[in-house]
FIKOLZA-1660 file (N, C-alpha, C; in steps of 0.1 Angstrom, whole numbers, plus 5000, padded with zeros to 4 digits):
% residues 211
   i   px   py   pz ch aa at
   1 5852 4859 7519  A  M  N
   1 5863 4860 7526  A  M CA
   1 5857 4867 7540  A  M  C
   2 5862 4860 7552  A  T  N
   2 5857 4860 7563  A  T CA
   2 5862 4876 7569  A  T  C
   3 5856 4883 7577  A  Q  N
   3 5860 4894 7585  A  Q CA
   3 5875 4893 7590  A  Q  C
   4 5879 4881 7596  A  V  N
   4 5891 4878 7599  A  V CA
   4 5901 4883 7588  A  V  C
   5 5897 4875 7577  A  D  N
   5 5908 4878 7561  A  D CA
   5 5907 4890 7560  A  D  C
   6 5896 4900 7561  A  E  N
   6 5896 4912 7556  A  E CA
   6 5901 4921 7566  A  E  C
   7 5904 4915 7577  A  T  N
   7 5912 4926 7589  A  T CA
   7 5926 4923 7586  A  T  C
   8 5929 4907 7584  A  A  N
   8 5946 4906 7580  A  A CA
   8 5947 4914 7569  A  A  C
   9 5940 4913 7559  A  K  N
   9 5946 4920 7545  A  K CA
   9 5944 4935 7547  A  K  C
  10 5935 4942 7555  A  L  N
  10 5937 4955 7558  A  L CA
  10 5951 4956 7565  A  L  C
  11 5954 4952 7574  A  R  N
  11 5964 4955 7583  A  R CA
  11 5980 4952 7574  A  R  C
  12 5977 4943 7563  A  D  N
  12 5990 4940 7558  A  D CA
  12 5992 4953 7548  A  D  C
  13 5977 4958 7541  A  A  N
  13 5979 4970 7534  A  A CA
  13 5985 4982 7540  A  A  C
  14 5980 4985 7554  A  L  N
  14 5983 4995 7559  A  L CA
  14 5998 4995 7565  A  L  C
  15 6005 4982 7568  A  I  N
  15 6016 4980 7571  A  I CA
  15 6030 4984 7559  A  I  C
  16 6023 4978 7548  A  E  N
  16 6031 4982 7537  A  E CA
  16 6031 4997 7533  A  E  C
  17 6020 5005 7535  A  A  N
  17 6021 5016 7532  A  A CA
  17 6024 5028 7541  A  A  C
  18 6027 5020 7554  A  A  N
  18 6033 5027 7566  A  A CA
  18 6050 5028 7564  A  A  C
  19 6055 5016 7561  A  L  N
  19 6070 5013 7558  A  L CA
  19 6077 5025 7555  A  L  C
  20 6074 5033 7543  A  P  N
  20 6082 5042 7538  A  P CA
  20 6081 5055 7549  A  P  C
  21 6073 5053 7556  A  H  N
  21 6073 5067 7566  A  H CA
  21 6079 5063 7580  A  H  C
  22 6080 5051 7582  A  V  N
  22 6089 5045 7595  A  V CA
  22 6101 5048 7598  A  V  C
  23 6111 5051 7587  A  P  N
  23 6125 5056 7588  A  P CA
  23 6124 5069 7596  A  P  C
  24 6114 5079 7594  A  F  N
  24 6113 5089 7598  A  F CA
  24 6104 5094 7609  A  F  C
  25 6095 5088 7609  A  D  N
  25 6081 5089 7624  A  D CA
  25 6081 5077 7631  A  D  C
  26 6091 5066 7631  A  G  N
  26 6092 5057 7638  A  G CA
  26 6080 5049 7638  A  G  C
  27 6080 5039 7646  A  W  N
  27 6063 5030 7645  A  W CA
  27 6056 5036 7656  A  W  C
  28 6050 5046 7648  A  T  N
  28 6038 5055 7656  A  T CA
  28 6026 5057 7651  A  T  C
  29 6018 5062 7654  A  A  N
  29 6004 5069 7649  A  A CA
  29 6007 5078 7636  A  A  C
  30 6017 5084 7639  A  T  N
  30 6017 5093 7626  A  T CA
  30 6022 5085 7612  A  T  C
  31 6031 5077 7613  A  A  N
  31 6036 5068 7603  A  A CA
  31 6023 5063 7599  A  A  C
  32 6014 5055 7607  A  L  N
  32 6005 5047 7605  A  L CA
  32 5993 5057 7595  A  L  C
  33 5989 5068 7601  A  R  N
  33 5982 5078 7594  A  R CA
  33 5986 5082 7579  A  R  C
  34 6001 5086 7580  A  R  N
  34 6005 5088 7567  A  R CA
  34 6003 5077 7556  A  R  C
  35 6006 5066 7561  A  G  N
  35 6004 5054 7553  A  G CA
  35 5991 5053 7548  A  G  C
  36 5981 5055 7560  A  A  N
  36 5968 5055 7555  A  A CA
  36 5963 5065 7543  A  A  C
  37 5970 5076 7543  A  E  N
  37 5965 5087 7537  A  E CA
  37 5973 5081 7520  A  E  C
  38 5984 5077 7520  A  D  N
  38 5989 5070 7508  A  D CA
  38 5984 5062 7502  A  D  C
  39 5975 5052 7509  A  A  N
  39 5970 5041 7504  A  A CA
  39 5953 5043 7502  A  A  C
  40 5948 5057 7506  A  G  N
  40 5936 5059 7504  A  G CA
  40 5928 5053 7511  A  G  C
  41 5933 5051 7528  A  L  N
  41 5924 5044 7535  A  L CA
  41 5922 5055 7546  A  L  C
  42 5908 5052 7555  A  D  N
  42 5906 5061 7567  A  D CA
  42 5915 5058 7575  A  D  C
  43 5918 5071 7581  A  A  N
  43 5927 5068 7592  A  A CA
  43 5922 5064 7604  A  A  C
  44 5910 5068 7608  A  A  N
  44 5903 5062 7619  A  A CA
  44 5900 5046 7615  A  A  C
  45 5901 5042 7607  A  Q  N
  45 5899 5027 7607  A  Q CA
  45 5914 5021 7606  A  Q  C
  46 5924 5027 7603  A  A  N
  46 5938 5023 7604  A  A CA
  46 5941 5024 7617  A  A  C
  47 5935 5033 7629  A  A  N
  47 5940 5032 7640  A  A CA
  47 5931 5023 7645  A  A  C
  48 5921 5017 7641  A  K  N
  48 5912 5006 7646  A  K CA
  48 5918 4995 7645  A  K  C
  49 5927 4993 7634  A  A  N
  49 5932 4980 7628  A  A CA
  49 5944 4977 7638  A  A  C
  50 5950 4987 7644  A  F  N
  50 5960 4986 7651  A  F CA
  50 5958 4994 7668  A  F  C
  51 5950 4989 7675  A  P  N
  51 5948 4997 7688  A  P CA
  51 5954 4999 7698  A  P  C
  52 5967 4988 7696  A  H  N
  52 5979 4990 7708  A  H CA
  52 5991 5000 7700  A  H  C
  53 5988 5008 7689  A  G  N
  53 6000 5016 7683  A  G CA
  53 6011 5008 7677  A  G  C
  54 6023 5014 7679  A  G  N
  54 6035 5006 7678  A  G CA
  54 6039 4994 7679  A  G  C
  55 6033 4989 7691  A  R  N
  55 6035 4974 7693  A  R CA
  55 6026 4965 7684  A  R  C
  56 6014 4968 7679  A  D  N
  56 6008 4959 7672  A  D CA
  56 6014 4962 7656  A  D  C
  57 6018 4974 7656  A  M  N
  57 6024 4974 7642  A  M CA
  57 6037 4969 7639  A  M  C
  58 6047 4966 7648  A  V  N
  58 6058 4959 7650  A  V CA
  58 6053 4946 7647  A  V  C
  59 6045 4940 7656  A  A  N
  59 6043 4928 7658  A  A CA
  59 6036 4920 7646  A  A  C
  60 6029 4930 7637  A  H  N
  60 6021 4929 7625  A  H CA
  60 6032 4926 7614  A  H  C
  61 6044 4935 7614  A  F  N
  61 6054 4937 7605  A  F CA
  61 6063 4924 7606  A  F  C
  62 6064 4918 7617  A  S  N
  62 6071 4910 7618  A  S CA
  62 6063 4892 7614  A  S  C
  63 6052 4895 7618  A  A  N
  63 6041 4882 7613  A  A CA
  63 6044 4883 7597  A  A  C
  64 6039 4894 7592  A  L  N
  64 6038 4896 7576  A  L CA
  64 6054 4891 7569  A  L  C
  65 6063 4896 7578  A  S  N
  65 6078 4893 7571  A  S CA
  65 6081 4876 7572  A  S  C
  66 6074 4869 7583  A  D  N
  66 6074 4856 7587  A  D CA
  66 6067 4849 7576  A  D  C
  67 6056 4855 7573  A  R  N
  67 6048 4846 7563  A  R CA
  67 6053 4846 7549  A  R  C
  68 6059 4857 7545  A  R  N
  68 6063 4859 7530  A  R CA
  68 6077 4852 7529  A  R  C
  69 6083 4849 7540  A  M  N
  69 6097 4841 7541  A  M CA
  69 6089 4828 7537  A  M  C
  70 6080 4823 7544  A  L  N
  70 6077 4808 7544  A  L CA
  70 6069 4807 7528  A  L  C
  71 6062 4814 7523  A  E  N
  71 6058 4814 7510  A  E CA
  71 6068 4815 7500  A  E  C
  72 6081 4820 7500  A  A  N
  72 6089 4822 7495  A  A CA
  72 6097 4806 7495  A  A  C
  73 6099 4800 7506  A  L  N
  73 6105 4790 7511  A  L CA
  73 6097 4778 7503  A  L  C
  74 6085 4780 7500  A  D  N
  74 6075 4769 7495  A  D CA
  74 6079 4767 7480  A  D  C
  75 6083 4777 7475  A  A  N
  75 6088 4776 7461  A  A CA
  75 6102 4771 7459  A  A  C
  76 6107 4769 7468  A  M  N
  76 6122 4761 7468  A  M CA
  76 6122 4746 7469  A  M  C
  77 6133 4740 7465  A  D  N
  77 6130 4725 7467  A  D CA
  77 6139 4722 7476  A  D  C
  78 6134 4725 7488  A  L  N
  78 6138 4723 7503  A  L CA
  78 6143 4706 7505  A  L  C
  79 6135 4698 7502  A  P  N
  79 6137 4685 7503  A  P CA
  79 6152 4678 7497  A  P  C
  80 6156 4687 7488  A  S  N
  80 6170 4683 7485  A  S CA
  80 6178 4690 7491  A  S  C
  81 6177 4698 7500  A  M  N
  81 6189 4704 7508  A  M CA
  81 6188 4699 7522  A  M  C
  82 6201 4697 7530  A  R  N
  82 6204 4695 7542  A  R CA
  82 6197 4705 7549  A  R  C
  83 6194 4698 7562  A  V  N
  83 6188 4712 7573  A  V CA
  83 6194 4721 7577  A  V  C
  84 6210 4722 7576  A  T  N
  84 6214 4736 7576  A  T CA
  84 6213 4745 7566  A  T  C
  85 6212 4740 7555  A  E  N
  85 6211 4746 7541  A  E CA
  85 6198 4755 7541  A  E  C
  86 6187 4747 7547  A  R  N
  86 6172 4752 7547  A  R CA
  86 6173 4762 7558  A  R  C
  87 6181 4761 7569  A  V  N
  87 6178 4772 7577  A  V CA
  87 6187 4784 7571  A  V  C
  88 6196 4780 7565  A  R  N
  88 6205 4792 7558  A  R CA
  88 6196 4800 7547  A  R  C
  89 6189 4789 7541  A  A  N
  89 6181 4797 7530  A  A CA
  89 6169 4804 7533  A  A  C
  90 6164 4800 7548  A  A  N
  90 6154 4809 7552  A  A CA
  90 6157 4822 7558  A  A  C
  91 6165 4821 7566  A  V  N
  91 6173 4835 7571  A  V CA
  91 6179 4843 7560  A  V  C
  92 6187 4839 7548  A  K  N
  92 6187 4847 7539  A  K CA
  92 6176 4855 7532  A  K  C
  93 6167 4846 7529  A  L  N
  93 6155 4850 7524  A  L CA
  93 6146 4861 7530  A  L  C
  94 6147 4858 7543  A  R  N
  94 6138 4869 7553  A  R CA
  94 6145 4883 7551  A  R  C
  95 6161 4883 7550  A  L  N
  95 6165 4896 7551  A  L CA
  95 6169 4901 7538  A  L  C
  96 6169 4892 7528  A  E  N
  96 6168 4897 7513  A  E CA
  96 6155 4905 7510  A  E  C
  97 6142 4900 7517  A  Q  N
  97 6131 4904 7515  A  Q CA
  97 6129 4915 7523  A  Q  C
  98 6138 4920 7534  A  A  N
  98 6134 4932 7542  A  A CA
  98 6146 4942 7536  A  A  C
  99 6155 4938 7527  A  E  N
  99 6162 4948 7520  A  E CA
  99 6154 4963 7518  A  E  C
 100 6145 4963 7510  A  P  N
 100 6136 4977 7510  A  P CA
 100 6136 4983 7522  A  P  C
 101 6134 4976 7533  A  Y  N
 101 6127 4982 7546  A  Y CA
 101 6137 4984 7555  A  Y  C
 102 6151 4982 7554  A  R  N
 102 6161 4982 7560  A  R CA
 102 6160 4989 7575  A  R  C
 103 6158 5004 7572  A  E  N
 103 6157 5013 7582  A  E CA
 103 6145 5011 7590  A  E  C
 104 6134 5006 7585  A  A  N
 104 6120 5002 7592  A  A CA
 104 6125 4990 7603  A  A  C
 105 6133 4981 7599  A  V  N
 105 6140 4970 7606  A  V CA
 105 6147 4975 7618  A  V  C
 106 6156 4987 7613  A  R  N
 106 6165 4991 7626  A  R CA
 106 6156 4999 7635  A  R  C
 107 6145 5006 7633  A  R  N
 107 6135 5013 7641  A  R CA
 107 6127 5002 7648  A  R  C
 108 6127 4988 7645  A  S  N
 108 6118 4979 7650  A  S CA
 108 6128 4972 7660  A  S  C
 109 6139 4973 7661  A  I  N
 109 6150 4967 7669  A  I CA
 109 6150 4977 7680  A  I  C
 110 6151 4989 7677  A  A  N
 110 6152 4999 7685  A  A CA
 110 6141 5001 7695  A  A  C
 111 6129 4999 7688  A  F  N
 111 6115 4998 7695  A  F CA
 111 6113 4986 7704  A  F  C
 112 6118 4975 7701  A  L  N
 112 6117 4962 7710  A  L CA
 112 6128 4961 7720  A  L  C
 113 6138 4971 7718  A  A  N
 113 6147 4970 7730  A  A CA
 113 6145 4981 7741  A  A  C
 114 6133 4985 7739  A  M  N
 114 6128 4994 7751  A  M CA
 114 6123 4986 7764  A  M  C
 115 6125 4986 7773  A  P  N
 115 6123 4976 7786  A  P CA
 115 6109 4972 7785  A  P  C
 116 6100 4984 7781  A  Q  N
 116 6085 4979 7783  A  Q CA
 116 6078 4968 7768  A  Q  C
 117 6090 4968 7759  A  N  N
 117 6087 4959 7749  A  N CA
 117 6096 4948 7750  A  N  C
 118 6104 4945 7758  A  A  N
 118 6113 4934 7758  A  A CA
 118 6107 4920 7755  A  A  C
 119 6094 4917 7765  A  V  N
 119 6086 4906 7762  A  V CA
 119 6082 4902 7748  A  V  C
 120 6075 4913 7739  A  L  N
 120 6072 4912 7727  A  L CA
 120 6082 4908 7721  A  L  C
 121 6098 4916 7720  A  G  N
 121 6108 4914 7714  A  G CA
 121 6112 4900 7713  A  G  C
 122 6110 4892 7726  A  V  N
 122 6115 4878 7726  A  V CA
 122 6103 4869 7721  A  V  C
 123 6089 4873 7719  A  T  N
 123 6080 4865 7713  A  T CA
 123 6081 4865 7700  A  T  C
 124 6085 4878 7695  A  L  N
 124 6086 4878 7682  A  L CA
 124 6098 4871 7675  A  L  C
 125 6108 4873 7681  A  L  N
 125 6120 4863 7679  A  L CA
 125 6118 4849 7678  A  L  C
 126 6111 4845 7691  A  H  N
 126 6107 4832 7690  A  H CA
 126 6100 4825 7680  A  H  C
 127 6090 4834 7674  A  R  N
 127 6081 4830 7664  A  R CA
 127 6089 4829 7650  A  R  C
 128 6098 4837 7648  A  T  N
 128 6104 4836 7637  A  T CA
 128 6113 4825 7634  A  T  C
 129 6120 4822 7647  A  V  N
 129 6129 4810 7646  A  V CA
 129 6122 4796 7646  A  V  C
 130 6111 4797 7653  A  D  N
 130 6104 4785 7653  A  D CA
 130 6099 4783 7638  A  D  C
 131 6093 4794 7631  A  A  N
 131 6088 4793 7616  A  A CA
 131 6100 4787 7609  A  A  C
 132 6112 4790 7611  A  I  N
 132 6124 4786 7602  A  I CA
 132 6126 4772 7604  A  I  C
 133 6125 4769 7618  A  W  N
 133 6127 4753 7620  A  W CA
 133 6116 4747 7614  A  W  C
 134 6106 4751 7613  A  Y  N
 134 6093 4743 7610  A  Y CA
 134 6094 4741 7595  A  Y  C
 135 6097 4750 7588  A  A  N
 135 6100 4750 7573  A  A CA
 135 6112 4742 7571  A  A  C
 136 6121 4743 7580  A  A  N
 136 6134 4733 7576  A  A CA
 136 6132 4716 7578  A  A  C
 137 6117 4714 7584  A  G  N
 137 6114 4700 7589  A  G CA
 137 6117 4696 7603  A  G  C
 138 6121 4707 7613  A  D  N
 138 6124 4699 7624  A  D CA
 138 6112 4693 7630  A  D  C
 139 6117 4683 7635  A  T  N
 139 6103 4674 7643  A  T CA
 139 6108 4672 7659  A  T  C
 140 6118 4677 7663  A  A  N
 140 6123 4676 7678  A  A CA
 140 6112 4679 7688  A  A  C
 141 6111 4673 7697  A  A  N
 141 6099 4673 7706  A  A CA
 141 6105 4670 7720  A  A  C
 142 6119 4671 7721  A  D  N
 142 6123 4670 7735  A  D CA
 142 6132 4681 7740  A  D  C
 143 6144 4681 7745  A  W  N
 143 6150 4694 7750  A  W CA
 143 6159 4698 7737  A  W  C
 144 6159 4694 7728  A  N  N
 144 6165 4695 7717  A  N CA
 144 6155 4706 7710  A  N  C
 145 6142 4707 7711  A  W  N
 145 6133 4718 7706  A  W CA
 145 6137 4730 7712  A  W  C
 146 6140 4732 7724  A  Y  N
 146 6143 4745 7730  A  Y CA
 146 6161 4750 7727  A  Y  C
 147 6169 4739 7725  A  S  N
 147 6181 4741 7722  A  S CA
 147 6182 4747 7706  A  S  C
 148 6176 4739 7699  A  K  N
 148 6179 4747 7684  A  K CA
 148 6170 4760 7684  A  K  C
 149 6160 4761 7689  A  R  N
 149 6154 4774 7688  A  R CA
 149 6165 4787 7694  A  R  C
 150 6170 4780 7707  A  G  N
 150 6179 4791 7713  A  G CA
 150 6191 4793 7706  A  G  C
 151 6199 4785 7699  A  L  N
 151 6208 4787 7691  A  L CA
 151 6206 4795 7680  A  L  C
 152 6194 4792 7674  A  L  N
 152 6191 4798 7661  A  L CA
 152 6187 4814 7665  A  L  C
 153 6181 4815 7677  A  A  N
 153 6178 4829 7679  A  A CA
 153 6191 4838 7681  A  A  C
 154 6201 4830 7686  A  G  N
 154 6212 4838 7686  A  G CA
 154 6218 4841 7672  A  G  C
 155 6219 4830 7663  A  V  N
 155 6224 4833 7648  A  V CA
 155 6215 4843 7645  A  V  C
 156 6203 4843 7643  A  F  N
 156 6193 4851 7635  A  F CA
 156 6197 4865 7640  A  F  C
 157 6193 4869 7654  A  G  N
 157 6197 4882 7661  A  G CA
 157 6212 4889 7656  A  G  C
 158 6222 4878 7658  A  A  N
 158 6233 4886 7653  A  A CA
 158 6236 4889 7640  A  A  C
 159 6230 4880 7630  A  T  N
 159 6232 4883 7616  A  T CA
 159 6223 4895 7612  A  T  C
 160 6212 4896 7618  A  V  N
 160 6203 4907 7613  A  V CA
 160 6213 4924 7620  A  V  C
 161 6216 4922 7629  A  L  N
 161 6225 4932 7634  A  L CA
 161 6237 4934 7625  A  L  C
 162 6244 4925 7620  A  Y  N
 162 6257 4923 7610  A  Y CA
 162 6250 4932 7598  A  Y  C
 163 6238 4926 7594  A  W  N
 163 6233 4929 7581  A  W CA
 163 6225 4944 7578  A  W  C
 164 6226 4949 7591  A  L  N
 164 6219 4964 7592  A  L CA
 164 6231 4975 7588  A  L  C
 165 6244 4971 7589  A  N  N
 165 6256 4977 7588  A  N CA
 165 6261 4975 7576  A  N  C
 166 6256 4964 7568  A  D  N
 166 6265 4957 7557  A  D CA
 166 6264 4967 7546  A  D  C
 167 6277 4970 7541  A  K  N
 167 6278 4976 7526  A  K CA
 167 6284 4971 7518  A  K  C
 168 6285 4957 7518  A  S  N
 168 6293 4951 7508  A  S CA
 168 6283 4946 7499  A  S  C
 169 6288 4943 7484  A  E  N
 169 6278 4943 7472  A  E CA
 169 6270 4927 7478  A  E  C
 170 6258 4930 7473  A  G  N
 170 6250 4917 7476  A  G CA
 170 6251 4911 7488  A  G  C
 171 6254 4921 7497  A  Q  N
 171 6254 4918 7510  A  Q CA
 171 6263 4904 7516  A  Q  C
 172 6272 4902 7505  A  A  N
 172 6282 4891 7508  A  A CA
 172 6287 4888 7522  A  A  C
 173 6292 4899 7526  A  D  N
 173 6298 4897 7540  A  D CA
 173 6286 4893 7550  A  D  C
 174 6274 4895 7548  A  T  N
 174 6263 4891 7557  A  T CA
 174 6262 4876 7555  A  T  C
 175 6263 4871 7543  A  W  N
 175 6263 4858 7539  A  W CA
 175 6275 4848 7545  A  W  C
 176 6284 4854 7544  A  G  N
 176 6296 4848 7553  A  G CA
 176 6296 4848 7566  A  G  C
 177 6291 4860 7573  A  F  N
 177 6288 4859 7586  A  F CA
 177 6277 4848 7592  A  F  C
 178 6266 4847 7585  A  L  N
 178 6259 4840 7587  A  L CA
 178 6263 4824 7587  A  L  C
 179 6270 4822 7577  A  D  N
 179 6277 4810 7575  A  D CA
 179 6286 4805 7590  A  D  C
 180 6293 4813 7594  A  R  N
 180 6303 4812 7604  A  R CA
 180 6296 4810 7615  A  R  C
 181 6285 4819 7618  A  R  N
 181 6274 4818 7628  A  R CA
 181 6268 4802 7629  A  R  C
 182 6262 4800 7619  A  L  N
 182 6256 4786 7617  A  L CA
 182 6267 4772 7619  A  L  C
 183 6278 4776 7616  A  Q  N
 183 6289 4765 7620  A  Q CA
 183 6292 4766 7634  A  Q  C
 184 6292 4778 7639  A  D  N
 184 6296 4778 7653  A  D CA
 184 6282 4772 7661  A  D  C
 185 6270 4772 7658  A  A  N
 185 6260 4770 7664  A  A CA
 185 6260 4751 7663  A  A  C
 186 6262 4749 7652  A  A  N
 186 6264 4734 7648  A  A CA
 186 6275 4726 7659  A  A  C
 187 6284 4732 7657  A  R  N
 187 6296 4729 7669  A  R CA
 187 6291 4726 7682  A  R  C
 188 6285 4736 7685  A  F  N
 188 6280 4739 7702  A  F CA
 188 6269 4730 7702  A  F  C
 189 6258 4727 7695  A  G  N
 189 6249 4718 7695  A  G CA
 189 6255 4705 7696  A  G  C
 190 6262 4700 7690  A  K  N
 190 6271 4688 7689  A  K CA
 190 6278 4685 7702  A  K  C
 191 6283 4696 7705  A  A  N
 191 6291 4692 7720  A  A CA
 191 6281 4692 7731  A  A  C
 192 6269 4699 7733  A  T  N
 192 6261 4701 7742  A  T CA
 192 6253 4683 7741  A  T  C
 193 6252 4680 7731  A  G  N
 193 6247 4668 7728  A  G CA
 193 6257 4658 7734  A  G  C
 194 6267 4657 7733  A  R  N
 194 6276 4651 7738  A  R CA
 194 6277 4649 7753  A  R  C
 195 6278 4663 7758  A  L  N
 195 6276 4663 7774  A  L CA
 195 6263 4657 7779  A  L  C
 196 6253 4658 7770  A  K  N
 196 6240 4653 7779  A  K CA
 196 6242 4639 7778  A  K  C
 197 6249 4634 7767  A  E  N
 197 6250 4616 7767  A  E CA
 197 6256 4613 7781  A  E  C
 198 6270 4622 7781  A  R  N
 198 6278 4616 7795  A  R CA
 198 6272 4616 7807  A  R  C
 199 6263 4628 7806  A  V  N
 199 6256 4630 7822  A  V CA
 199 6245 4620 7822  A  V  C
 200 6238 4617 7813  A  R  N
 200 6229 4602 7813  A  R CA
 200 6237 4591 7818  A  R  C
 201 6250 4587 7812  A  G  N
 201 6258 4577 7816  A  G CA
 201 6263 4577 7830  A  G  C
 202 6261 4589 7836  A  L  N
 202 6267 4589 7850  A  L CA
 202 6257 4587 7860  A  L  C
 203 6245 4587 7855  A  R  N
 203 6234 4586 7865  A  R CA
 203 6232 4571 7869  A  R  C
 204 6229 4571 7880  A  R  N
 204 6224 4558 7888  A  R CA
 204 6213 4557 7894  A  R  C
 205 6205 4548 7893  A  P  N
 205 6191 4547 7898  A  P CA
 205 6193 4548 7913  A  P  C
 206 6183 4558 7916  A  W  N
 206 6179 4565 7929  A  W CA
 206 6179 4553 7941  A  W  C
 207 6182 4552 7950  A  R  N
 207 6182 4541 7961  A  R CA
 207 6182 4550 7975  A  R  C
 208 6171 4547 7984  A  P  N
 208 6169 4554 7995  A  P CA
 208 6182 4552 8006  A  P  C
 209 6186 4564 8011  A  Y  N
 209 6196 4560 8018  A  Y CA
 209 6195 4552 8032  A  Y  C
 210 6203 4542 8034  A  R  N
 210 6205 4535 8048  A  R CA
 210 6216 4536 8053  A  R  C
 211 6216 4534 8065  A  R  N
 211 6228 4535 8074  A  R CA
 211 6234 4516 8075  A  R  C
% end
């Protein structure tokens, strides 16, 4: 195993150990130190693994969640599903896997809502929706690449906020909410696609102005 693999493995272990402390201590050095103690790891080594503190911790938690979502999707029969069903399955898996850490997710959102962390929040959201579209088999390379990710970012963000406060059995209300948002996104996507085609049809070849 390479040094990079060893470092990633250490970070995974530290984040998992810190998660029970995040609801109380936030994404802080305190949560990291207490997690390291629980895991029998050196506190100094833990701090070195996340040199930028909470920003590194939140970013790694998001990346770890993405990886585990993709691993679970690999075990599913995605080719037998429609694209929308694959996207739904990915979002649902992402939230189901996060269920034991709901309060840590809430803390993550609060952390990323701070002005100094806004760019990081957008980056992490983009990586998640990009991973979902990639797993769903998206091959778009034109403006659709951006529009699909923009629409899914809205769906994913809204669904996470709804899920955080969902007390229904088996989060049934969240999945219903997700279905409605995906339907809205699909309708909007079709409408913008038709509009783009109309705009293309109205275009005329450019000619220099002549008196």
